[in-house]
C-alpha positions as CSV (number, residue, x, y, z in Angstrom):
1,X,87.8,83.3,141.5
2,X,90.1,83.1,138.7
3,X,92.3,86.7,138.2
4,X,95.3,87.4,135.8
5,X,98.0,89.4,136.2
6,X,101.1,90.6,134.3
7,X,104.4,88.6,135.4
8,X,105.8,91.7,136.6
9,X,103.6,92.1,139.0
10,X,104.3,88.9,141.0
11,X,107.5,86.9,142.1
12,X,109.4,84.6,140.8
13,X,108.5,82.0,143.0
14,X,104.6,82.4,141.4
15,X,105.8,82.1,138.0
16,X,107.6,79.0,138.8
17,X,104.9,77.5,140.7
18,X,102.7,78.0,138.0
19,X,104.7,76.8,135.1
20,X,105.4,73.2,137.4
21,X,101.9,72.8,137.9
22,X,101.2,73.5,134.6
23,X,103.9,70.9,133.1
24,X,103.6,68.3,135.7
25,X,102.2,65.8,133.5
26,X,103.7,66.9,130.4
27,X,105.6,63.6,128.4
28,X,108.9,65.3,129.5
29,X,109.2,66.2,133.4
30,X,110.8,69.5,134.1
31,X,113.6,69.0,136.5
32,X,115.6,72.6,136.7
33,X,115.4,74.3,140.0
34,X,113.8,77.8,140.4
35,X,117.2,80.0,140.0
36,X,117.7,77.8,136.8
37,X,114.8,78.3,135.6
38,X,114.6,81.9,135.9
39,X,117.9,82.3,134.3
40,X,116.8,80.4,131.3
41,X,113.2,81.3,130.2
42,X,113.9,85.1,131.3
43,X,117.5,84.8,129.6
44,X,118.1,83.0,126.7
45,X,115.1,81.5,125.7
46,X,114.1,85.6,125.3
47,X,110.9,85.7,127.1
48,X,110.1,88.9,129.2
49,X,108.2,89.4,132.2
50,X,105.9,92.2,130.8
51,X,104.9,90.1,128.1
52,X,103.9,87.1,129.8
53,X,100.5,86.6,132.1
54,X,100.1,84.8,135.3
55,X,96.9,83.1,136.2
56,X,96.0,82.4,139.9
57,X,93.3,80.8,142.1
58,X,93.1,83.3,145.0
59,X,97.2,82.9,145.7
60,X,97.4,80.0,143.8
61,X,99.0,80.4,140.7
62,X,97.3,78.0,138.3
63,X,97.9,78.8,134.5
64,X,100.8,80.7,132.4
65,X,101.6,81.9,129.4
66,X,105.5,83.6,128.5
67,X,106.0,85.7,125.5
68,X,108.9,87.3,124.0
69,X,109.9,89.2,120.9
70,X,112.3,88.1,117.9
71,X,112.4,88.8,114.6
72,X,111.5,86.4,112.0
73,X,113.2,86.3,108.1
74,X,112.6,90.2,109.3
75,X,108.7,90.0,110.8
76,X,108.9,91.1,114.1
77,X,106.9,88.3,115.9
78,X,106.1,87.2,119.3
79,X,106.9,84.2,120.2
80,X,105.1,81.8,122.9
81,X,107.6,80.5,125.1
82,X,105.1,78.0,127.3
83,X,101.3,78.2,127.7
84,X,100.4,75.7,130.4
85,X,97.6,75.1,133.0
86,X,97.6,73.0,135.6
87,X,95.7,69.9,135.3
88,X,93.0,70.4,137.9
89,X,91.8,73.2,136.1
90,X,92.1,72.2,132.4
91,X,88.7,72.3,130.7
92,X,87.7,76.2,132.0
93,X,88.5,79.2,130.1
94,X,92.4,79.9,131.9
95,X,94.3,78.8,128.8
96,X,91.5,80.8,126.3
97,X,92.2,84.1,128.6
98,X,96.1,83.3,128.6
99,X,96.0,83.1,124.9
100,X,93.6,86.2,124.4
101,X,96.2,88.6,126.6
102,X,99.4,86.7,124.4
103,X,97.5,87.7,121.4
104,X,96.4,91.2,122.7
105,X,99.8,91.6,123.6
106,X,101.0,90.8,120.0
107,X,98.5,93.6,118.7
108,X,99.9,96.1,120.8
109,X,103.2,95.6,120.2
110,X,102.9,95.9,116.1
111,X,103.6,92.3,115.3
112,X,102.5,91.2,112.3
113,X,103.1,86.7,113.2
114,X,103.3,84.5,116.3
115,X,105.1,81.9,116.7
116,X,105.4,78.6,118.9
117,X,106.6,75.2,118.9
118,X,104.5,72.1,120.1
119,X,105.8,68.1,120.2
120,X,104.4,66.1,117.8
121,X,101.9,64.0,119.6
122,X,100.8,66.8,122.0
123,X,97.1,66.6,120.4
124,X,95.2,69.0,122.8
125,X,97.7,71.5,122.4
126,X,97.9,71.0,118.6
127,X,93.8,71.4,118.4
128,X,93.8,74.2,120.5
129,X,96.6,76.1,118.5
130,X,94.6,75.1,115.5
131,X,91.2,77.0,116.8
132,X,93.1,80.1,117.5
133,X,94.4,80.2,113.6
134,X,98.0,78.9,114.1
135,X,99.4,76.7,111.1
136,X,102.0,74.1,111.0
137,X,105.1,75.4,109.2
138,X,107.9,73.0,109.3
139,X,108.7,69.8,111.0
140,X,111.9,69.5,113.0
141,X,112.7,66.1,113.3
142,X,115.5,64.0,115.2
143,X,116.3,60.5,114.0
144,X,118.1,57.4,115.2
145,X,120.5,54.7,113.6
146,X,121.7,51.8,114.6
147,X,125.2,52.5,113.4
148,X,126.0,55.8,112.1
149,X,129.5,55.2,111.4
150,X,128.1,54.0,108.2
151,X,127.2,57.7,107.0
152,X,131.2,57.8,106.6
153,X,131.5,56.1,103.7
154,X,129.0,58.4,102.1
155,X,131.0,61.9,102.7
156,X,134.1,63.6,101.0
157,X,137.1,62.3,102.0
158,X,137.6,65.6,104.1
159,X,134.8,64.9,106.2
160,X,134.7,62.3,108.8
161,X,132.6,61.2,111.4
162,X,133.4,60.5,115.0
163,X,131.5,59.3,118.1
164,X,131.0,62.2,120.8
165,X,130.0,62.1,124.6
166,X,127.3,64.4,125.9
167,X,129.3,66.2,127.5
168,X,131.5,67.1,124.7
169,X,128.1,68.0,123.2
170,X,126.9,70.0,125.6
171,X,129.7,72.0,125.3
172,X,129.8,72.9,121.7
173,X,126.4,74.0,122.4
174,X,127.3,76.5,125.1
175,X,130.1,77.8,122.7
176,X,128.2,78.4,119.7
177,X,127.2,82.2,119.9
178,X,123.8,82.7,118.0
179,X,122.5,78.7,118.5
180,X,119.4,78.6,120.4
181,X,118.0,75.0,121.6
182,X,114.7,75.3,123.3
183,X,114.0,73.9,126.7
184,X,111.8,71.0,125.0
185,X,115.1,70.1,123.1
186,X,117.7,70.7,125.7
187,X,120.3,68.5,126.3
188,X,118.8,67.6,129.7
189,X,115.9,66.6,127.8
190,X,116.8,64.8,125.3
191,X,118.4,62.6,127.1
192,X,114.9,61.6,128.8
193,X,113.2,60.6,125.2
194,X,114.1,57.3,123.8
195,X,112.4,58.1,120.4
196,X,112.9,60.6,117.9
197,X,110.6,63.9,118.3
198,X,109.2,66.4,116.1
199,X,108.6,69.6,117.2
200,X,105.8,71.3,115.0
201,X,106.0,75.3,114.5
202,X,103.5,77.3,113.9
203,X,103.1,81.6,112.8
204,X,100.2,83.5,112.7
205,X,100.3,86.6,110.4
206,X,98.3,89.4,111.0
């Protein structure tokens, strides 16, 4: 029997296990430790345990939805930090039930919209969210160039283009106050992808 609990009712081990299982076949392999997961997902990612829910088959974590509030363009918004179901349990009602709990949280807290990011090509997720009423708002695209230094010729003399090491870029990200890159696009995961990735962002208004 599948039961659903608020993430304040379970320990970090259960939340981490649910996340690992739900994203076990994801395009990017999640390789962080539990401590890093908790620090990031309930820290800079903005998710809160009281707005997140877990699905359990007995004592086994099999699904998860993470949520946290943000303000976008002056609108109070519930952002979905992750919604996942273990591969063995997909095709059931678990994802729908988790989403219903997520949506109920948004309504209860007076949110006027919901927000999430989906990697282009994840058609199963896109179909799911479209059926739930989400609409595509914009794309975030990444591009590659065989010789980026060519851009230098088109820029003003006061601007130059220089190569930068991944370590330096990572350090810049750490010191950029107010700038947040979500986990699907952070430096560890960008290194794993050989192709440019486009994120589709959707919102749902109430």
